[in-house]
N, C-alpha and C positions, 0 to 999 in steps of 0.2 A: 700661505703665507699672504704678507701683505707688506708693501714693499710705501716706505714713509720717505718722501722728500720736500725739502722745506726752502725757501729763501727769505729769513727775516731779517727783518732790516735793522730795526731797534736793538742793541742788544741785550734787553732787559726780558724782553718778550723771547727772545730767541734762547735765549739761557732758561726759562719757564719751560718752553715747550720740550726744548732738550732732559729736560728734567723729568716730563711728564713722558718722553719717550722711550726713557731708559726703564722704566715702568712696565714698559711696553714690549719690549725688544730689545736686538742688540746693533750697537753702531757699526757701520760697515764703510763708511766713510762720513765725511765733516761734517755735511747735512742729507745723511740717508740712513737711515735702520732698516731692520729683517725685524719683521712683528711675525710670533707665531700667535696667534690669538683666536679665540673663540669669536663665535659674530655679540655675542654678548659685550666681551670687550672690545669688539670691535664699533661697536656703537656708544662704547663709553670713548672710546678714544677719538672717534669724530665728535661728541659732544663738547670735549673736554678740550681738545684744541681749537675748535672754532672757538670757544669761548677766550682764549687766548690772545690768538692775533687779530691782527689789526687788518680786514679782507682788501680796507683802499690802499695798502701799502703792500700786505705780505702775501704769502703764496705759500700750501701746503699741499702734496699732491698723494694720494694714497690708493694706488696701484696691486689690484687680488689677484694674485697668482695661482694661478691652480697646477695641477700634478705633472702637466706637460710644459709647463712656463718651468717648474721648477730643474727639469731632468736639463734644461737646454743651457743655464745659468751655465755661464763661462767665469772664475777665478783666475786674474795672473795676479803676480806683485803680491804685497806686502796690507795686511790684514785677515780678518778673524773671517772662516767662513761657517755659517753655521749649518748644522745640520741635524735640525728637527722636522725629517720630510716626513713629520705628519698631520696628511695634509688637509686642509680645514674647506668647506664650500661653504658659497656666501648666497 
């Protein structure tokens, strides 16, 4: 699973990144998406996200979580729990 977190200043750029991420994963918090994607989709996501952000103002982080990491995820409170535990390694 890829955990994507972002902080984007401009509303227009942020909206474009949100639309991009919705095509790859599930929003779990306002600026956080969980993406269960293939290695090819991972490369595509990076390429498309880099084209959308202004690296002088914005930040986007992609964390590759392996099976052990996924077993330690704790969810409490409101929000959707993603259950696609088909582990992919990059």
